[in-house]
N, C-alpha and C positions, 0 to 999 in steps of 0.2 A: 221527686217528693220524698223528703227524708222523715224518719221517725226519731223523736227525741225523748228520752227518759228523764223525768224530773225527779231528782233525789232529794226531796224536801224533809230530810231527817235532821236531827240534831246531834248525831253520833255517827262518825265516819265509820266505825266497824259495822253498823247495822247498814249504812249505806253500801259499803263494799260487799257485804253478804248479799244483799239484794241485787246489786250489780251482777255478781257472779252467776246468779240464778237466770237473769234475763238478758244478759249482755248480747248474745247472738242476734237478737231481734231489733236491736237499735243501731242508728247511725250517729247519733249525737247523745252525749252524756251530760246532763246538767247538774252542776254542784249547786243546789238550791240555797236561797238566801238564808234560810234557817241554819243551814250547815255552815256557811260561810260566817255567819255571825257567832256561831258556837265555837268554831275551831279555826276560823281564819284560812290563810292560804295553804296551811298544811293539809286541809281537806282537798283543795284543788290538786296539790301535787300528788296525793295518795290516789285520787281517781284517775289521774293521767297515767301514773305508773301501773295501776291495774289494768287499763285498756289503752296502751299507747297508740294503737292504730285507729282509735275513734276521736272524733272531734269532742272537745271538752269545752262546755260553756260554764263560765263563772257568772252566776246570776247576781251581779254586783248591785244592781239598781243604783247606780252612781247618781248623785244629784250635785256634786261639786268635785273639783280637783279631778277632771276627766282623764287627764293623761296620767296623773300619779296612780289612781286606782286602777286604771287599765293596765299599766305596766306592772303593778303588784301582781295582778292575775296571770299576765303573760309570762312574767318571771317564774311563777308556779306552774306553768304548763298549760294554761288556758289557751285555746284557740279563738274563742269568742267571749265577748263580755256584753252586759246589759247596761244601758244608760236610761234613766227616765226621761220621757218626752217633757215632763215638766221642768227639767234642768234648763239652765240658759244655754242659748245657742253657742257661746263659747266653751261651755263645758262639753257639750256634745262634739263640737268640732275638734276640740283637743284631744278627746277619746279617739276619734276617728284618725287623726293625724298619728297619734301613738300606735294605733292598730296598723295602719298602712306602712310604717316604718318597719313593721316586723311580720308583714303578710299575714295579718290577723283580721278579724271581722268585729263589727260593732252592731248589736240590735238595740234600737230605741224602742222601749216598752211604752206603749200608749195607755197603760193602766191608769184609771182615774181621770183621764182627760175627757172633758165634755164634748169638745169639738175635734174629734179624732181626725176628720177629714182635712180640716185646715191645718192642724199640727203636722199631719202626714205630709201634705204639700210642701211644707217648709224644710223637711228633711232631705229633699233631693239636693237643694243648694248646699247643704251641709256635708254631703258626701256619704251619708249613712247607708250601710250595707243592706240592713234588714229592718223592717218595721215589725214590732210585736204586737199582736192583737190578743189582750190578755184579760180575762175575767179572774180576778183574785178570790182567795178563800172567802172572805167576808162578803164579796158581792155574790158569789155562788150560794152562800147560805141564805140569800134574799132572792133566789131564783135567777140570778144573772148567768148569762152564758155568752160566749164570744161570737156566736154565729152571725147575728144581724150585723154587727160591725165589720166582720170578715166579709160578709157579702157586699156591703157598701164599699169597703176599701178596695176589694178585689175588682169591682167594676170601675172604680175611679183612679186607681194607681197602677203603674207598671212596676212599682218597686217589689222586691222579694218580700214575702210575708211569712212571719211565724205566728202560729195560732196556739193558744194554750187556755186551759180552764175548763175542768170537768169533762174531758174528752175520753171517750171509750168506744166500745162497739156499738153502743146505743145510738150514737150520733155521728158516727165517722162517716157515713155516707154523704150528708149535707156538707160537713166540713171538707171532705176530699173533693166534692164537686166544685169548691171554690178555687181549687188548685193552689194552695199555699205551698211555699217552698219546703217549709218545716212543720210538722204536726207534733205537739208536745202532749205526751200522756204521762200522768203522775200517779195519783192515789187510785185510779182505776186498776192499776197494776200493783202497786206497792202495798196497798190494802186487801188485795185479793187473796182468798185461801190458797189458790195455786197460781202465784205470780208467772211462772215460766209458761204454763199453759195458756194463761190469759195474754200474755205478750205474744206468744206464737200465734194465738188466733187473731190478734189485732193486726200483726204483720201480714198474716195470710189473707185476711179480709181486705186489707188495703191494697195488697197485690192484686188480688182478684178484680177489685174495683177498677184499678188502673189499667188492667188488661182488657177491660170491657166485658167482664163476666157478670155474675149475678151481683146485684147490689147487696151492700152490707146490711 
């Protein structure tokens, strides 16, 4: 089970400064959609240069031109990209083919999908590497969280899952109990008064949970 840091900034200098503080506690570094929209692929290249030993996810949220957008991110140093589940099957498949030519990965993000289970079942045939179970900012502001969808999907699919949306120490235990492959933490760390200490605590608590120690 890997931990992913979501850098949802709009300035790469701020993102890099945060990454420097908390880098040791994460396996995957996400160049968030706001940062990509603000600075483009330069932000992806900058984060990869900062942590060349870590997986870099470019949160492209692709809806069309799957291979073109995936290759833009891969050329900049990304190891993984996101494509929206609402995209056409051919867009998703083209992104997957582009990824596999370069030993990269595609996450299909189920954000906004009403029938997540049905769409998830269609991803197997398309060769998708991960499914993203994601409650976005706007959904979180209305009390949404990804736990119920994560529980349903983890019980119904064997596909690797990535879970994101308002995750921190307060809900890590039930999230981790579903055994997703990647757990994404963002504002719970980036908005914390002491980001490094918070990141260390989250990593330590997750490790303890996985080792069968006290619950988080």
